[in-house]
C-alpha positions as CSV (number, residue, x, y, z in Angstrom):
1,M,1.1,-4.3,91.4
2,T,2.2,-3.9,88.0
3,G,5.1,-1.8,88.7
4,H,6.3,-4.8,91.2
5,R,5.9,-7.4,88.6
6,D,7.6,-5.2,86.0
7,R,10.7,-4.7,88.3
8,L,10.8,-8.4,89.2
9,L,10.7,-9.6,85.5
10,A,13.1,-6.9,84.5
11,E,15.6,-8.7,87.1
12,A,14.9,-11.8,86.0
13,V,15.6,-11.1,82.2
14,R,18.6,-9.4,82.9
15,L,19.8,-12.2,85.1
16,R,19.3,-14.7,82.1
17,E,21.1,-12.2,79.9
18,D,23.9,-12.1,82.1
19,G,24.5,-15.8,82.2
20,H,22.7,-16.2,85.6
21,R,20.2,-18.6,84.3
22,E,19.6,-20.9,87.0
23,E,18.7,-17.7,89.4
24,A,16.7,-16.4,86.9
25,R,14.6,-19.7,86.6
26,E,13.9,-19.6,90.0
27,R,12.8,-16.2,90.0
28,L,10.5,-16.4,87.2
29,L,9.3,-19.7,88.6
30,A,8.2,-17.5,91.8
31,L,6.7,-14.9,89.3
32,C,4.3,-17.6,87.6
33,E,3.0,-18.5,90.7
34,Q,2.3,-15.0,91.4
35,F,1.2,-14.2,88.0
36,P,0.0,-17.5,86.5
37,L,-2.0,-15.9,83.7
38,D,0.3,-13.3,82.4
39,P,2.0,-14.1,79.0
40,E,5.0,-12.2,79.3
41,V,6.3,-14.1,82.6
42,A,5.2,-17.3,81.0
43,Y,7.3,-16.2,77.8
44,Q,10.3,-15.2,80.0
45,T,9.8,-18.8,81.8
46,A,9.9,-20.8,79.1
47,W,13.1,-18.9,77.5
48,V,15.2,-19.6,80.4
49,H,14.1,-23.3,80.5
50,D,15.0,-23.6,76.9
51,A,18.5,-21.8,77.7
52,L,19.1,-24.3,80.4
53,G,18.1,-27.5,78.1
54,L,15.1,-28.0,80.0
55,E,13.0,-28.2,76.8
56,A,10.3,-30.3,78.1
57,E,9.7,-28.0,81.0
58,A,9.9,-25.0,78.8
59,V,6.6,-26.2,76.6
60,P,3.8,-25.4,79.1
61,H,5.2,-21.9,79.6
62,Y,5.4,-21.4,75.8
63,V,1.9,-22.8,75.4
64,R,0.5,-20.4,78.2
65,A,2.4,-17.6,76.8
66,V,0.6,-17.9,73.1
67,E,-2.7,-19.2,74.2
68,G,-4.2,-15.7,74.4
69,P,-3.6,-11.8,73.9
70,G,-1.0,-9.9,75.8
71,L,2.3,-10.6,73.9
72,S,4.0,-7.6,71.8
73,P,4.2,-9.3,68.2
74,N,7.9,-9.4,68.3
75,D,7.3,-11.4,71.6
76,R,4.4,-13.5,70.1
77,R,7.0,-14.4,67.1
78,G,9.7,-15.4,69.7
79,A,7.7,-17.6,71.7
80,L,6.0,-19.6,68.8
81,L,9.2,-19.9,67.4
82,G,10.6,-21.2,70.6
83,L,7.8,-23.4,71.1
84,G,7.8,-25.0,67.4
85,S,11.5,-25.6,67.9
86,T,11.2,-27.0,71.3
87,Y,8.4,-29.4,70.0
88,R,11.0,-30.5,67.1
89,V,13.8,-30.6,69.6
90,L,11.6,-32.9,71.6
91,G,10.7,-34.9,68.6
92,R,7.2,-33.8,68.7
93,Y,7.2,-33.3,64.9
94,P,3.7,-33.0,63.9
95,E,3.4,-30.4,66.6
96,A,6.3,-28.5,65.6
97,V,5.0,-28.3,62.0
98,T,1.8,-27.2,63.2
99,T,2.9,-24.5,65.5
100,L,5.4,-23.2,63.0
101,S,3.0,-23.4,59.8
102,D,0.6,-21.3,61.8
103,A,3.5,-19.2,62.9
104,A,4.7,-18.7,59.4
105,A,1.2,-17.7,58.1
106,E,0.6,-15.2,61.0
107,F,4.2,-13.6,60.4
108,P,4.9,-14.4,56.7
109,D,7.8,-12.1,56.2
110,D,9.8,-13.9,58.9
111,G,12.8,-15.8,57.4
112,A,13.6,-17.4,60.8
113,L,10.3,-19.2,61.0
114,K,10.3,-20.3,57.5
115,T,13.6,-21.9,58.5
116,F,12.6,-23.6,61.5
117,L,9.3,-24.8,59.8
118,A,11.4,-26.5,57.3
119,M,13.6,-28.3,59.5
120,A,10.5,-29.6,61.3
121,L,9.1,-30.7,58.0
122,Y,12.5,-32.3,57.3
123,N,12.2,-34.2,60.6
124,A,8.5,-35.2,59.7
125,D,9.7,-36.9,56.4
126,R,8.4,-34.1,54.2
127,T,11.2,-33.1,52.6
128,H,9.8,-31.6,49.2
129,E,8.0,-29.0,51.4
130,A,10.9,-28.3,53.4
131,M,13.2,-27.8,50.4
132,E,10.4,-25.7,48.9
133,I,10.4,-23.3,51.7
134,L,14.5,-23.1,52.0
135,L,14.7,-22.7,48.0
136,T,12.0,-20.0,48.0
137,L,13.7,-18.2,50.9
138,L,17.1,-18.4,49.6
139,A,16.2,-17.1,46.1
140,T,13.9,-14.6,47.7
141,T,16.5,-13.1,50.4
142,S,19.8,-13.8,49.0
143,K,22.0,-10.8,48.5
144,D,24.6,-13.2,46.8
145,P,25.0,-11.9,43.1
146,D,25.5,-15.5,41.8
147,I,22.1,-16.8,43.5
148,A,20.5,-13.3,42.4
149,G,21.2,-14.5,38.7
150,Y,19.5,-17.9,39.3
151,R,16.8,-16.7,40.8
152,P,13.9,-17.6,38.2
153,A,15.6,-21.3,37.9
154,I,15.8,-21.8,41.8
155,E,12.1,-20.6,42.3
156,H,11.2,-22.9,39.6
157,Y,12.8,-25.9,41.0
158,A,11.6,-24.8,44.4
159,K,8.1,-25.8,43.4
160,D,9.2,-29.3,42.2
161,L,12.7,-30.6,42.2
162,D,11.9,-33.3,40.0
163,A,11.0,-30.7,37.3
164,T,12.6,-30.0,34.2
165,M,13.1,-26.5,32.8
């Protein structure tokens, strides 16, 4: 049964990647009926709904995907980012902040998670926290020599934009 599931899942993912998203969605929804507890099927189903602009329909699939074990670390990171970002797009800012904060704590080296967290914080009117994350990320990851030259100052101001040197 696992080989059958793997083949069907791979076909649906290939359809999504090739731009046949509606057909992929139909196949993934059928797979969800067959394998309702499968986190990979749930993740791929959420992803295709997001790709189609069906964010509200994606949420329960993302939630099912991340509820328990079963995803690879990379897929778990992607599912958490997708869920947090989807909450943000839907205006569910507290849930977005919580999801992305927890994900950034679980994957502390992931700059994309921190970036999406900063956007959610901005939407939740927590602009100081958002700026701190973005400035710290910029200071620590930029290869731009002009930015690197100001790294100590940027890191200082990231902690408190109202501070003076």
